[in-house]
C-alpha positions in Angstrom: -38.6 0.2 -0.2 -39.8 3.3 -2.1 -42.5 1.2 -3.7 -43.6 0.0 -0.3 -43.8 3.5 1.0 -45.9 4.6 -2.0 -48.3 1.7 -1.5 -48.6 2.5 2.2 -49.4 6.2 1.4 -52.0 5.2 -1.1 -53.6 2.9 1.4 -54.1 5.6 3.9 -55.3 8.1 1.2 -57.9 5.5 0.3 -58.9 5.0 3.9 -59.0 8.7 4.8 -60.3 10.2 1.6 -62.1 7.8 -0.7 -64.1 5.7 1.8 -65.7 8.7 3.7 -66.8 10.2 0.3 -68.5 7.0 -0.8 -70.2 6.0 2.5 -74.0 5.9 2.4 -75.9 8.6 4.3 -78.0 6.1 6.1 -77.1 4.3 9.3 -75.2 1.1 8.8 -74.1 -2.1 10.6 -70.4 -2.5 11.6 -69.9 -4.2 8.3 -71.3 -1.3 6.3 -74.8 -2.7 5.4 -77.6 -0.1 5.6 -79.9 -0.6 8.6 -83.4 -1.8 8.1 -84.6 -0.5 11.5 -83.1 1.9 14.0 -85.5 1.4 16.9 -86.9 -2.1 16.8 -85.9 -5.7 17.0 -87.4 -8.5 14.8 -89.8 -10.5 16.9 -92.3 -13.4 16.5 -95.5 -11.3 16.4 -95.9 -7.9 18.1 -95.3 -9.4 21.6 -93.3 -12.4 20.8 -89.6 -13.3 21.5 -86.7 -11.7 19.6 -85.5 -14.0 16.7 -81.9 -15.0 16.4 -81.9 -14.0 12.7 -82.0 -10.3 13.7 -78.4 -9.9 12.8 -78.5 -6.1 13.1 -79.5 -6.4 16.8 -76.8 -9.0 17.3 -74.2 -6.8 15.6 -75.0 -3.7 17.7 -75.3 -5.6 21.1 -72.1 -7.6 20.6 -70.2 -4.4 20.0 -71.8 -2.6 22.9 -70.9 -5.5 25.2 -67.2 -4.9 24.3 -66.9 -1.2 24.0 -65.1 -0.7 27.3 -61.5 -1.7 27.7 -59.8 -2.4 31.0 -59.2 0.8 32.9 -55.6 1.8 33.9 -54.6 0.3 37.2 -53.3 3.7 38.2 -54.1 7.0 36.5 -57.6 5.7 35.6 -59.3 9.1 35.4 -57.8 11.5 33.0 -58.2 13.8 30.1 -56.0 15.1 27.3 -55.2 17.6 24.6 -52.7 18.0 21.8 -50.4 20.8 20.7 -46.8 21.3 20.0 -43.3 21.6 21.6 -41.0 24.4 20.5 -37.3 24.5 21.2 -36.3 27.8 22.8 -32.7 27.1 23.8 -29.8 25.1 22.3 -29.0 22.0 24.4 -27.4 20.0 21.6 -24.1 19.9 23.6 -26.1 17.6 26.0 -28.3 15.6 23.6 -28.3 14.7 19.9 -32.1 13.9 20.0 -33.6 15.5 16.9 -36.5 16.9 18.9 -33.9 19.4 20.3 -31.9 19.9 17.1 -32.5 23.7 16.6 -34.1 26.7 18.2 -37.6 27.3 16.8 -38.2 23.6 15.9 -41.7 22.5 16.6 -42.8 18.9 17.3 -46.4 17.7 17.6 -47.4 16.4 21.1 -50.3 14.8 22.9 -50.7 15.2 26.6 -52.7 13.2 29.2 -53.3 14.7 32.6 -54.7 12.4 35.3 -55.4 11.5 38.9 -53.1 8.7 40.1 -54.9 6.7 42.8 -58.6 7.6 42.3 -61.2 5.8 40.2 -62.6 7.0 36.9 -65.8 8.4 38.4 -64.3 10.1 41.4 -64.0 13.9 42.0 -61.1 15.7 40.3 -60.2 17.6 43.4 -59.6 14.7 45.7 -56.1 14.8 47.3 -53.9 12.9 45.0 -50.7 12.8 42.9 -51.5 14.0 39.3 -50.1 12.3 36.3 -48.5 14.5 33.6 -47.5 12.5 30.5 -46.4 13.9 27.1 -46.1 12.0 23.8 -43.7 13.7 21.3 -44.2 12.7 17.7 -40.6 13.1 16.5 -39.1 12.2 13.1 -37.1 9.5 15.0 -40.2 7.9 16.5 -42.2 8.3 19.7 -40.7 9.8 22.8 -42.9 9.4 25.9 -42.1 11.5 28.9 -44.2 9.9 31.6 -44.3 11.9 34.8 -46.2 13.4 37.7 -46.9 16.8 39.2 -44.5 16.1 42.1 -40.7 15.7 41.5 -40.4 12.7 43.9 -42.1 9.3 44.3 -43.3 7.2 47.2 -40.7 4.4 46.9 -37.2 3.9 45.5 -37.5 0.2 44.6 -40.0 -1.1 42.0 -40.6 -4.3 44.0 -42.8 -2.2 46.3 -44.8 -0.6 43.5 -47.8 -3.0 43.6 -47.8 -2.8 47.4 -47.9 1.0 47.7 -50.8 1.1 45.2 -52.7 -1.6 47.1 -52.2 0.3 50.4 -53.3 3.6 49.0 -56.3 2.5 46.9 -59.5 0.9 48.1 -59.6 -1.7 50.9 -60.3 -5.3 49.7 -63.0 -5.8 52.3 -64.9 -2.5 52.5 -63.9 -1.2 49.0 -63.4 2.2 50.7 -60.2 4.3 50.9 -58.7 3.4 54.2 -56.5 5.8 56.3 -55.1 2.9 58.4 -53.6 1.1 55.4 -52.3 4.3 53.9 -50.5 5.4 57.0 -49.4 1.9 57.9 -47.5 1.8 54.6 -46.1 5.4 55.0 -44.7 4.7 58.5 -43.3 1.3 57.6 -41.6 2.6 54.5 -40.2 6.0 55.7 -38.8 6.9 52.3 -42.4 8.0 51.6 -41.8 11.0 54.0 -40.8 13.4 51.2 -43.7 12.8 48.9 -46.1 12.8 52.0 -44.9 16.4 52.5 -45.9 17.3 48.9 -49.2 15.3 48.9 -50.6 16.7 52.2 -49.6 20.2 51.5 -52.0 22.3 49.3 -50.0 21.0 46.3 -52.2 17.9 46.7 -55.3 19.8 45.7 -54.4 22.0 42.7 -56.7 24.7 41.4 -56.6 23.3 37.9 -54.4 21.1 35.8 -53.2 24.3 34.0 -51.7 25.4 37.3 -49.4 22.3 38.0 -45.9 21.5 37.1 -44.8 18.2 35.5 -41.7 16.2 36.4 -40.1 13.2 34.7 -39.3 12.0 38.3 -36.8 9.4 37.0 -33.2 10.0 36.1 -32.4 9.7 32.4 -29.3 9.9 30.3 -28.8 12.5 27.5 -26.2 11.6 24.9 -24.6 14.1 22.5 -23.4 13.5 18.9 -19.9 12.6 20.3 -21.4 9.8 22.4 -20.8 11.6 25.7 -23.5 11.4 28.3 -24.9 13.4 31.2 -27.6 12.4 33.6 -30.8 14.4 33.4 -34.0 15.3 35.2 -36.9 16.8 33.2 -39.1 19.5 34.5 -42.2 21.2 33.0 -43.0 24.5 34.7 -46.5 25.9 34.3 -46.5 29.3 32.6 -49.9 30.0 34.3 -48.2 29.8 37.7 -48.8 27.4 40.6 -52.2 27.7 42.2 -53.9 25.4 44.7 -57.1 25.0 46.7 -57.0 24.5 50.5 -58.3 21.1 51.6 -61.6 22.6 52.7 -62.0 24.5 49.4 -61.3 21.3 47.4 -63.8 19.3 49.5 -66.5 22.0 48.9 -66.0 21.8 45.1 -66.5 18.0 45.1 -70.1 18.6 46.0 -70.8 20.7 42.9 -68.5 19.5 40.1 -66.7 16.2 39.9 -65.0 17.0 36.7 -63.8 20.6 37.3 -60.3 20.0 36.0 -61.4 18.5 32.7 -64.0 21.1 32.2 -61.5 23.9 33.0 -59.0 22.6 30.5 -61.5 21.9 27.7 -63.2 25.3 28.0 -59.9 27.2 28.1 -58.5 25.5 25.1 -61.9 26.0 23.3 -61.7 29.7 24.0 -58.1 30.0 22.7 -56.6 30.4 26.1 -53.9 27.9 25.4 -52.1 26.5 28.5 -48.3 26.2 28.2 -45.3 24.9 30.2 -41.6 25.6 30.0 -39.4 22.6 29.8 -36.2 22.7 31.8 -33.5 20.1 32.5 -31.0 19.5 35.3 -27.9 17.8 34.2 -25.1 16.0 36.1 -21.8 14.7 34.7 -20.6 11.1 35.5 -18.0 12.6 37.8 -20.6 14.6 39.7 -22.7 11.5 40.0 -19.8 9.5 41.3 -19.0 12.1 44.0 -22.6 13.1 44.9 -23.4 13.1 48.6 -26.8 11.4 47.8 -28.0 8.7 45.4 -28.9 10.5 42.2 -31.0 7.6 41.1 -33.2 7.7 44.2 -36.7 8.9 43.1 -37.6 10.0 46.6 -35.1 12.9 46.3 -34.7 16.0 44.3 -31.5 17.4 42.9 -30.7 20.7 44.6 -31.2 23.5 42.1 -28.3 25.6 43.6 -25.9 22.8 42.7 -27.6 21.6 39.4 -29.4 24.7 38.0 -32.4 24.6 35.7 -31.6 24.9 32.0 -34.4 26.0 29.7 -35.1 23.7 26.8 -38.4 24.7 25.2 -42.1 25.3 25.5 -45.1 23.0 25.4 -48.4 24.5 24.3 -51.8 22.8 24.2 -54.0 24.1 21.3 -56.5 21.4 20.5 -59.1 19.4 22.4 -59.9 15.8 21.4 -62.4 15.2 18.7 -63.2 11.8 20.2 -62.3 11.1 23.8 -62.0 7.3 23.5 -59.7 7.4 20.4 -57.4 10.2 21.6 -57.4 9.9 25.4 -58.6 6.4 26.5 -56.5 4.7 23.9 -53.4 6.8 24.2 -50.6 4.6 25.6 -47.6 6.1 27.4 -44.6 3.9 28.1 -41.2 5.1 29.4 -39.6 2.6 27.0 -40.5 4.9 24.2 -37.2 6.9 23.8 -35.4 8.2 20.8 -31.7 8.4 20.0 -30.1 11.0 22.3 -32.3 10.0 25.3 -31.5 6.8 27.2 -32.4 5.2 30.5 -30.1 5.4 33.5 -29.6 2.8 36.2 -32.6 4.3 38.1 -34.3 1.3 39.8 -37.8 2.7 39.5 -37.2 3.6 35.9 -36.2 0.0 35.1 -39.4 -1.2 36.8 -41.5 1.2 34.8 -39.8 0.1 31.5 -41.5 -3.3 32.0 -44.7 -2.4 33.8 -46.0 0.3 31.5 -45.5 -1.7 28.3 -47.0 -4.8 29.9 -50.0 -2.8 31.0 -50.7 -1.4 27.5 -50.3 -4.9 26.0 -53.0 -6.1 28.4 -55.3 -3.1 27.9 -55.0 -2.5 24.2 -53.4 -5.6 22.6 -50.2 -6.4 20.8 -50.7 -3.8 18.1 -51.6 -0.8 20.3 -48.8 1.2 18.6 -50.7 1.0 15.4 -53.6 3.0 16.8 -53.6 6.5 15.2 -53.0 8.3 18.6 -49.9 6.1 19.3 -48.5 5.6 15.8 -45.1 7.0 15.0 -44.6 8.8 11.6 -42.5 6.0 10.2 -42.2 2.3 11.0 -39.9 -0.2 9.3 -39.3 -3.4 11.1 -40.0 -7.1 11.2 -43.0 -7.2 13.6 -46.0 -8.7 11.9 -49.6 -9.8 12.5 -51.4 -10.3 15.8 -54.8 -9.2 17.0 -56.3 -6.1 15.4 -53.5 -5.6 12.9 -54.3 -3.1 10.2 -50.8 -2.3 9.0 -48.5 -5.3 8.4 -46.2 -3.4 6.1 -47.7 -4.9 2.9 -45.4 -7.4 1.2 -42.2 -6.1 2.7 -39.7 -8.8 3.7 -40.5 -10.0 7.3 -37.2 -11.6 8.4 -33.6 -10.5 9.2 -31.0 -10.8 7.8 -32.3 -10.8 4.3 -31.1 -10.1 0.7 -34.2 -8.1 -0.4 -33.6 -4.6 1.0 -35.2 -5.0 4.4 -34.3 -2.3 7.0 -31.2 -2.6 9.1 -30.2 -1.0 12.5 -29.2 2.6 12.4 -25.5 3.3 12.7 -26.3 6.8 14.0 -28.5 5.4 16.7 -25.8 2.9 17.7 -23.3 5.8 18.1 -25.7 7.3 20.7 -26.1 4.1 22.6 -22.5 3.3 23.6 -21.6 0.7 26.2 -21.2 1.7 29.8 -19.4 0.0 32.7 -21.1 -1.5 35.7 -20.1 -4.1 38.2 -21.3 -5.6 41.4 -22.5 -8.8 43.1 -26.1 -9.8 42.2 -28.2 -9.8 45.3 -31.3 -8.3 47.0 -30.2 -5.0 48.5 -32.5 -3.2 50.9 -32.0 0.6 50.5 -34.9 1.6 52.8 -32.6 3.0 55.5 -31.0 5.7 53.2 -31.6 9.3 54.2 -35.4 9.5 54.3 -36.0 12.8 56.1 -33.6 15.6 55.3 -35.4 16.7 52.1 -38.8 16.3 53.8 -37.6 18.6 56.6 -36.3 21.1 54.1 -39.7 21.0 52.3 -41.6 21.7 55.5 -39.3 24.4 56.8 -38.5 26.3 53.6 -41.0 25.5 50.8 -44.1 26.1 53.0 -44.9 29.4 54.7 -46.8 29.6 58.0 -50.2 29.2 56.3 -48.9 26.3 54.3 -47.6 24.5 57.4 -50.9 25.0 59.2 -52.8 23.6 56.2 -50.4 20.7 56.0 -51.2 19.7 59.6 -54.9 20.2 59.0 -54.8 18.0 55.9 -52.9 15.2 57.6 -55.2 15.4 60.6 -58.3 15.1 58.4 -57.2 11.8 57.1 -55.1 10.4 60.0 -57.9 10.8 62.6 -59.7 8.0 60.8 -56.8 5.6 61.2 -56.4 3.2 64.1 -54.7 4.7 67.2 -51.5 2.7 67.0 -51.1 3.8 63.4 -51.5 7.4 64.5 -48.7 6.9 67.1 -46.5 5.5 64.4 -47.2 8.5 62.2 -46.3 11.0 65.0 -43.1 9.1 65.5 -42.2 9.5 61.8 -43.1 13.2 61.8 -40.8 13.8 64.8 -37.9 12.9 62.5 -39.0 15.6 60.1 -39.9 18.4 62.6 -40.5 18.3 66.3 -43.1 21.1 66.3 -45.0 19.5 63.4 -45.3 16.2 65.4 -46.3 18.0 68.6 -49.0 20.1 66.8 -50.4 17.0 65.0 -50.4 14.9 68.2 -52.3 17.7 70.0 -55.0 17.7 67.4 -55.3 13.9 67.3 -55.5 13.7 71.1 -58.2 16.3 71.2 -60.3 14.4 68.7 -60.5 11.2 70.7 
């Protein structure tokens, strides 16, 4: 195995050191041959047709025709940066993950910030949920914390995920965003009420991506060295503070700068004004989960901080802009399945849906070997996965089957000790959980998280979109808002009636 590691190291030294030093200074084809012409095709006479033997032209055009990969279905528009995560508090009693092993430990990270529902070319400041995903390059492999800037989600069952995205994105007939379909879905699935409060407050139009929080949204399990677990929520709190535009301010900026968030992040990092976030966790024991008054695995709800206080973990700091956007941002692949020993999934329904969906998406976008791309590659891989399209590291001549008698890798006993069995039981069936408490936390948000100005802005933001919906949808929305706050519903109804 040591021989294999040495060969692998030499291979990359050759790739990264020798080849660049021996490359010719002239332009080349994709296969390294110096170009004969940069600006012209080979033709029959000065005005004749292009000849098929112009292999340089064929080489360049065939690559150009394929240089775009499928965009993400959601989170299509985004940008990224890299930096590090530093542990500032000891949480080893909760998790044995090596990324948290000691105060002061630093782990390289890559972050992608994105819009969720909008297209690649749309304005940054459009009202939307923002994606906040972090890739930790730990010594035990890749850990992807894939989250948003809101702590809650639209739905609590993954079966509805394609439907909520279809309802909120462009209409299949007009190819325009459609208020009727959006609010039709909101009102038919009232578990959306909580995130609607976040989205249509000024939180839906942040000042910059440096001024948003990040949340893991799902419920995870942390496992300590004794194999004991707690349930966990991850929070990333902006050290720059929370700052938002009003709806009108955001709309005005759309006319002058479509890419203001990306420009702001890139320029601040380039100037050395490095943005940072403090990681906190909330934890809950199995007994607390069993006796909780609400479903702790419901992603439409938050855990009350007075009952489950925030525990500081560390600090994320972004210090480096991408050298090449396509390599480091477009090809970066985040999957909630990427966990390390000490961090495990819970029985969160939405998390289980994401465990499949995200990995399947990256296999479609980037191919079977997307984890071999430099931006996604863990520091050490020893397994029996081989070959496939675009393979450039098949582990040399290492044995490719298990079990074997030739020193191939085996499962980690340490990792096994942090993945102990757990008890579950029940009758398999299709259970509709849509009628759970959908409004109490939405009411709390409206009454206590928003001030008077924030409540006025919320009504104005909802009105700006809802007035474009069909009248019967407006009535359904008013009925839903009455369950959140009577005055909210009355004020919104008055505005909609006056706009007829």
